[in-house]
MIDOSE-1310 file (N, C-alpha, C; in nm, 2 decimals, decimal comma, always signed):
residues 166
msnt	+17,14/+24,77/+17,16/+16,98/+24,78/+17,23/+16,96/+24,88/+17,32; +16,88/+24,99/+17,29/+16,84/+25,10/+17,40/+16,74/+25,05/+17,49; +16,76/+25,14/+17,58/+16,66/+25,11/+17,70/+16,63/+25,25/+17,76; +16,51/+25,29/+17,84/+16,48/+25,39/+17,92/+16,49/+25,34/+18,02
list	+16,61/+25,44/+18,10/+16,63/+25,47/+18,25/+16,51/+25,54/+18,32; +16,47/+25,49/+18,40/+16,36/+25,54/+18,55/+16,43/+25,59/+18,63; +16,43/+25,70/+18,69/+16,47/+25,72/+18,82/+16,37/+25,73/+18,92; +16,46/+25,66/+19,02/+16,32/+25,59/+19,09/+16,31/+25,73/+19,21
sqvd	+16,39/+25,81/+19,18/+16,39/+25,94/+19,33/+16,26/+26,02/+19,26; +16,30/+26,04/+19,08/+16,15/+26,10/+19,02/+16,03/+26,05/+19,01; +16,05/+25,95/+19,05/+15,88/+25,87/+19,02/+15,83/+25,88/+19,17; +15,94/+25,87/+19,28/+15,88/+25,89/+19,43/+15,84/+26,07/+19,44
kagy	+15,95/+26,15/+19,37/+15,90/+26,30/+19,41/+15,76/+26,29/+19,31; +15,73/+26,23/+19,21/+15,61/+26,28/+19,15/+15,48/+26,20/+19,27; +15,52/+26,14/+19,37/+15,41/+26,06/+19,40/+15,36/+25,91/+19,37; +15,44/+25,87/+19,29/+15,44/+25,72/+19,28/+15,51/+25,63/+19,38
cvhi	+15,47/+25,52/+19,33/+15,53/+25,40/+19,42/+15,67/+25,31/+19,32; +15,72/+25,29/+19,37/+15,83/+25,12/+19,32/+15,84/+25,01/+19,41; +15,81/+24,91/+19,35/+15,84/+24,77/+19,44/+15,88/+24,66/+19,36; +16,03/+24,65/+19,43/+16,08/+24,54/+19,35/+16,04/+24,38/+19,45
errm	+16,03/+24,32/+19,35/+16,03/+24,16/+19,48/+16,02/+24,06/+19,34; +16,09/+23,96/+19,37/+16,11/+23,82/+19,28/+16,12/+23,88/+19,15; +16,23/+23,96/+19,11/+16,27/+23,95/+18,97/+16,16/+24,08/+18,88; +16,07/+24,13/+18,98/+15,99/+24,19/+18,86/+15,99/+24,33/+18,96
crll	+15,97/+24,43/+18,88/+15,99/+24,60/+18,93/+15,80/+24,65/+18,89; +15,78/+24,66/+18,96/+15,65/+24,73/+18,93/+15,63/+24,86/+19,00; +15,56/+24,97/+18,88/+15,52/+25,11/+18,94/+15,40/+25,13/+18,96; +15,37/+25,17/+19,08/+15,27/+25,23/+19,10/+15,23/+25,36/+19,12
sphp	+15,03/+25,36/+19,07/+15,00/+25,48/+19,12/+15,02/+25,57/+19,23; +15,01/+25,67/+19,26/+14,99/+25,72/+19,38/+14,86/+25,67/+19,52; +14,90/+25,72/+19,63/+14,83/+25,66/+19,73/+14,70/+25,73/+19,73; +14,59/+25,68/+19,77/+14,55/+25,57/+19,80/+14,51/+25,48/+19,72
kcht	+14,47/+25,48/+19,65/+14,49/+25,38/+19,49/+14,60/+25,26/+19,48; +14,70/+25,31/+19,46/+14,83/+25,17/+19,46/+14,86/+25,12/+19,34; +14,73/+25,17/+19,25/+14,74/+25,04/+19,15/+14,86/+25,02/+19,03; +14,88/+24,88/+18,98/+14,98/+24,89/+18,92/+14,98/+24,93/+18,77
iasi	+15,09/+25,04/+18,70/+15,10/+25,10/+18,59/+15,17/+24,98/+18,53; +15,25/+24,94/+18,55/+15,41/+24,86/+18,49/+15,44/+24,78/+18,58; +15,46/+24,66/+18,50/+15,57/+24,54/+18,57/+15,66/+24,50/+18,48; +15,80/+24,56/+18,51/+15,91/+24,54/+18,43/+16,00/+24,45/+18,49
pakk	+15,99/+24,33/+18,39/+16,09/+24,22/+18,43/+16,25/+24,24/+18,42; +16,32/+24,18/+18,50/+16,47/+24,17/+18,53/+16,53/+24,11/+18,41; +16,63/+24,17/+18,34/+16,67/+24,11/+18,24/+16,82/+24,11/+18,25; +16,88/+24,02/+18,26/+17,06/+24,03/+18,28/+17,08/+24,14/+18,38
glyq	+17,03/+24,14/+18,47/+17,08/+24,25/+18,61/+16,98/+24,37/+18,61; +16,88/+24,36/+18,50/+16,86/+24,53/+18,54/+16,67/+24,53/+18,49; +16,60/+24,58/+18,57/+16,46/+24,61/+18,50/+16,46/+24,69/+18,37; +16,46/+24,63/+18,26/+16,45/+24,73/+18,10/+16,31/+24,76/+18,08
vnna	+16,29/+24,87/+18,06/+16,20/+24,92/+17,99/+16,26/+24,94/+17,82; +16,22/+24,83/+17,78/+16,25/+24,84/+17,57/+16,19/+24,95/+17,52; +16,25/+25,04/+17,46/+16,18/+25,13/+17,44/+16,12/+25,11/+17,30; +16,15/+24,99/+17,21/+16,05/+24,94/+17,11/+15,88/+24,91/+17,15
appk	+15,91/+24,88/+17,27/+15,78/+24,82/+17,34/+15,74/+24,87/+17,48; +15,77/+24,99/+17,52/+15,74/+25,01/+17,67/+15,60/+24,90/+17,75; +15,57/+24,93/+17,82/+15,42/+24,91/+17,90/+15,35/+24,98/+17,85; +15,17/+24,92/+17,80/+15,10/+25,04/+17,75/+15,09/+25,19/+17,84
nife	+15,11/+25,31/+17,81/+15,11/+25,39/+17,86/+15,15/+25,48/+17,96; +15,30/+25,39/+17,98/+15,35/+25,38/+18,12/+15,41/+25,56/+18,11; +15,46/+25,61/+17,95/+15,47/+25,77/+18,02/+15,38/+25,87/+18,04; +15,29/+25,83/+18,01/+15,20/+25,93/+18,04/+15,18/+25,96/+18,16
hfgg	+15,18/+25,84/+18,25/+15,19/+25,89/+18,41/+15,28/+26,00/+18,48; +15,43/+25,97/+18,41/+15,51/+26,05/+18,45/+15,55/+26,18/+18,37; +15,46/+26,20/+18,27/+15,48/+26,33/+18,21/+15,42/+26,45/+18,28; +15,28/+26,40/+18,37/+15,21/+26,53/+18,45/+15,17/+26,64/+18,29
samn	+15,10/+26,73/+18,35/+15,01/+26,81/+18,27/+15,14/+26,85/+18,15; +15,25/+26,86/+18,14/+15,34/+26,92/+18,05/+15,33/+26,79/+17,90; +15,27/+26,64/+17,93/+15,27/+26,56/+17,86/+15,12/+26,57/+17,79; +15,03/+26,68/+17,82/+14,88/+26,66/+17,74/+14,87/+26,84/+17,67
akmd	+15,00/+26,88/+17,63/+15,01/+26,99/+17,55/+15,06/+26,94/+17,40; +15,08/+27,07/+17,34/+15,16/+27,05/+17,20/+15,28/+27,03/+17,31; +15,40/+26,99/+17,23/+15,52/+26,94/+17,22/+15,62/+26,90/+17,12; +15,68/+26,99/+17,11/+15,80/+26,95/+17,01/+15,90/+26,84/+17,01
inkl	+15,99/+26,80/+16,93/+16,05/+26,67/+16,95/+16,15/+26,68/+16,98; +16,21/+26,80/+17,04/+16,34/+26,82/+17,11/+16,31/+26,82/+17,27; +16,19/+26,81/+17,29/+16,13/+26,85/+17,46/+16,06/+26,65/+17,48; +16,00/+26,61/+17,35/+16,00/+26,48/+17,37/+16,12/+26,43/+17,42
hral	+16,22/+26,42/+17,32/+16,36/+26,38/+17,28/+16,40/+26,38/+17,45; +16,42/+26,47/+17,51/+16,45/+26,51/+17,67/+16,37/+26,40/+17,77; +16,23/+26,44/+17,73/+16,14/+26,39/+17,84/+16,11/+26,23/+17,81; +16,17/+26,15/+17,73/+16,19/+25,99/+17,73/+16,32/+25,94/+17,74
ghis	+16,44/+26,08/+17,83/+16,55/+25,98/+17,83/+16,63/+25,98/+17,75; +16,61/+26,07/+17,64/+16,73/+26,10/+17,55/+16,71/+25,99/+17,40; +16,61/+25,91/+17,42/+16,62/+25,83/+17,27/+16,63/+25,90/+17,19; +16,64/+25,84/+17,05/+16,68/+25,90/+16,96/+16,56/+26,01/+16,93
hssa	+16,54/+26,07/+16,83/+16,45/+26,12/+16,77/+16,33/+26,05/+16,70; +16,38/+25,97/+16,62/+16,32/+25,87/+16,59/+16,23/+25,79/+16,61; +16,28/+25,76/+16,69/+16,24/+25,66/+16,84/+16,09/+25,73/+16,91; +16,10/+25,87/+16,92/+16,02/+25,96/+17,00/+15,90/+25,94/+16,92
rklv	+15,92/+25,97/+16,79/+15,84/+26,00/+16,66/+15,75/+25,88/+16,68; +15,83/+25,77/+16,68/+15,77/+25,64/+16,68/+15,64/+25,58/+16,77; +15,69/+25,62/+16,89/+15,64/+25,58/+17,01/+15,49/+25,71/+17,00; +15,49/+25,79/+16,94/+15,39/+25,91/+16,95/+15,26/+25,85/+16,84
ksgm	+15,33/+25,80/+16,74/+15,25/+25,76/+16,62/+15,17/+25,63/+16,63; +15,26/+25,58/+16,69/+15,21/+25,42/+16,70/+15,08/+25,39/+16,85; +15,06/+25,49/+16,90/+15,03/+25,52/+17,05/+15,07/+25,51/+17,21; +15,19/+25,40/+17,15/+15,30/+25,39/+17,31/+15,29/+25,50/+17,38
vtgi	+15,28/+25,59/+17,34/+15,29/+25,75/+17,40/+15,15/+25,81/+17,37; +15,10/+25,86/+17,50/+14,95/+25,90/+17,45/+14,94/+26,05/+17,54; +14,87/+26,15/+17,45/+14,82/+26,28/+17,55/+14,95/+26,38/+17,53; +14,98/+26,38/+17,41/+15,09/+26,46/+17,33/+15,05/+26,47/+17,18
dlde	+15,06/+26,63/+17,16/+15,03/+26,65/+17,04/+15,18/+26,69/+16,97; +15,24/+26,62/+16,87/+15,37/+26,62/+16,82/+15,35/+26,69/+16,72; +15,43/+26,85/+16,76/+15,48/+26,96/+16,69/+15,57/+26,95/+16,59; +15,54/+26,89/+16,41/+15,62/+26,80/+16,37/+15,72/+26,96/+16,33
taek	+15,69/+27,10/+16,31/+15,73/+27,21/+16,27/+15,86/+27,24/+16,32; +15,88/+27,21/+16,45/+16,03/+27,25/+16,52/+16,13/+27,17/+16,46; +16,22/+27,22/+16,44/+16,35/+27,19/+16,39/+16,44/+27,10/+16,50; +16,51/+27,00/+16,41/+16,56/+26,92/+16,52/+16,69/+27,00/+16,61
eicn	+16,70/+27,00/+16,70/+16,81/+27,04/+16,76/+16,93/+26,97/+16,82; +17,07/+27,06/+16,82/+17,17/+26,89/+16,86/+17,16/+26,92/+17,02; +17,18/+26,78/+17,07/+17,17/+26,77/+17,21/+17,31/+26,74/+17,29; +17,35/+26,86/+17,37/+17,47/+26,82/+17,42/+17,52/+26,70/+17,51
asvk	+17,39/+26,61/+17,58/+17,36/+26,53/+17,63/+17,41/+26,43/+17,56; +17,35/+26,42/+17,46/+17,34/+26,28/+17,39/+17,48/+26,28/+17,33; +17,50/+26,39/+17,26/+17,64/+26,39/+17,20/+17,76/+26,33/+17,27; +17,77/+26,37/+17,40/+17,86/+26,35/+17,46/+17,87/+26,22/+17,48
aisn	+17,72/+26,14/+17,51/+17,68/+25,99/+17,53/+17,74/+25,91/+17,45; +17,73/+25,96/+17,34/+17,73/+25,86/+17,21/+17,87/+25,93/+17,14; +18,00/+26,01/+17,20/+18,10/+26,05/+17,12/+18,20/+25,91/+17,14; +18,32/+25,95/+17,01/+18,36/+25,82/+17,02/+18,49/+25,89/+17,03
vkpf	+18,59/+25,77/+17,20/+18,69/+25,81/+17,19/+18,78/+25,71/+17,13; +18,94/+25,78/+17,09/+19,04/+25,76/+17,01/+19,06/+25,64/+17,09; +19,10/+25,54/+17,05/+19,16/+25,44/+17,08/+19,31/+25,49/+17,14; +19,40/+25,38/+17,25/+19,51/+25,41/+17,26/+19,59/+25,37/+17,17
pavs	+19,72/+25,41/+17,14/+19,78/+25,36/+17,03/+19,87/+25,28/+17,08; +19,90/+25,14/+16,96/+19,98/+25,07/+16,98/+20,11/+25,04/+17,07; +20,18/+25,23/+16,99/+20,32/+25,22/+17,06/+20,28/+25,36/+17,13; +20,32/+25,40/+17,23/+20,33/+25,56/+17,29/+20,43/+25,61/+17,24
dtra	+20,43/+25,74/+17,23/+20,54/+25,85/+17,16/+20,62/+25,90/+17,28; +20,55/+25,89/+17,39/+20,59/+25,95/+17,52/+20,65/+25,86/+17,64; +20,70/+25,91/+17,72/+20,81/+25,79/+17,84/+20,81/+25,90/+17,93; +20,81/+25,82/+18,02/+20,84/+25,84/+18,16/+20,96/+25,87/+18,20
ssyg	+20,99/+26,01/+18,28/+21,15/+26,08/+18,26/+21,21/+26,01/+18,39; +21,12/+25,96/+18,51/+21,18/+25,89/+18,63/+21,10/+25,79/+18,68; +21,14/+25,72/+18,76/+21,08/+25,63/+18,85/+20,94/+25,69/+18,91; +20,86/+25,62/+18,93/+20,74/+25,67/+18,98/+20,65/+25,77/+18,95
ecih	+20,69/+25,81/+18,83/+20,58/+25,90/+18,71/+20,47/+25,84/+18,66; +20,50/+25,78/+18,62/+20,36/+25,70/+18,55/+20,37/+25,52/+18,59; +20,27/+25,48/+18,62/+20,28/+25,32/+18,65/+20,15/+25,29/+18,63; +20,16/+25,13/+18,50/+20,08/+25,05/+18,45/+20,00/+24,95/+18,52
sdlw	+19,92/+24,97/+18,57/+19,84/+24,82/+18,61/+19,74/+24,74/+18,53; +19,75/+24,58/+18,58/+19,67/+24,50/+18,46/+19,61/+24,44/+18,57; +19,47/+24,39/+18,57/+19,44/+24,28/+18,64/+19,39/+24,22/+18,56; +19,39/+24,09/+18,59/+19,38/+23,90/+18,46/+19,31/+23,86/+18,58
gpas	+19,24/+23,77/+18,49/+19,12/+23,69/+18,59/+18,96/+23,71/+18,54; +18,90/+23,58/+18,58/+18,94/+23,48/+18,65/+19,01/+23,38/+18,61; +19,10/+23,32/+18,68/+19,16/+23,22/+18,60/+19,09/+23,04/+18,66; +19,08/+22,95/+18,56/+19,01/+22,85/+18,56/+19,04/+22,73/+18,68
vqdi	+19,17/+22,77/+18,73/+19,19/+22,66/+18,87/+19,24/+22,79/+18,96; +19,24/+22,77/+19,07/+19,31/+22,86/+19,19/+19,46/+22,85/+19,17; +19,53/+22,95/+19,26/+19,70/+22,93/+19,24/+19,72/+22,85/+19,39; +19,83/+22,81/+19,46/+19,82/+22,74/+19,58/+19,76/+22,82/+19,69
tgkk	+19,75/+22,98/+19,64/+19,72/+23,03/+19,75/+19,59/+23,03/+19,77; +19,46/+23,00/+19,66/+19,32/+22,98/+19,63/+19,27/+23,11/+19,57; +19,36/+23,17/+19,53/+19,39/+23,34/+19,44/+19,35/+23,28/+19,28; +19,24/+23,35/+19,20/+19,19/+23,32/+19,07/+19,23/+23,45/+19,03
ymlt	+19,29/+23,55/+19,05/+19,34/+23,69/+19,02/+19,50/+23,73/+18,99; +19,50/+23,72/+18,91/+19,69/+23,82/+18,91/+19,66/+24,01/+18,89; +19,72/+24,07/+18,92/+19,77/+24,20/+18,94/+19,87/+24,23/+18,88; +19,94/+24,33/+18,81/+20,07/+24,31/+18,80/+20,08/+24,52/+18,80
ftdd	+20,14/+24,52/+18,82/+20,22/+24,68/+18,82/+20,35/+24,74/+18,74; +20,37/+24,81/+18,66/+20,46/+24,82/+18,55/+20,52/+24,98/+18,55; +20,65/+25,02/+18,66/+20,69/+25,15/+18,63/+20,71/+25,16/+18,49; +20,66/+25,29/+18,42/+20,70/+25,35/+18,27/+20,84/+25,31/+18,29
fs	+20,93/+25,41/+18,34/+21,06/+25,46/+18,31/+21,16/+25,30/+18,31; +21,09/+25,22/+18,36/+21,20/+25,08/+18,39/+21,19/+24,98/+18,26
């Protein structure tokens, strides 16, 4: 599941307000009107703006004048929090994002920020081919828990340290 992240500092910088109360995040237009632009419910501890169905016209409020002009897919990709190019295109085509004349002639660029965010990391090998050559050179730790029952001191977690040399 992908979601759009909204920077509250950027919302504030743009003159808008954020009001959070009773598991609901409301985005409000600038003073003095302060009408609700979007109400975003809390889900699993986050206020999630689902890319598939964002609150109607939410993005036009935060784009400023740059959103009311011809825009290529790469700029739109960045403006919408690095969502996929196909999702960005779908938001414009379906009318969920308005005020944009999408330039279909621009070639899709490689976005370094997106590449870094989705890059794969090789897993640790089952057996390491390097070992520490002295005590304290490399120490491994592991935290286990919570246990279903407490120990005699009332604790539910266990922390271990293993010196790689030993």
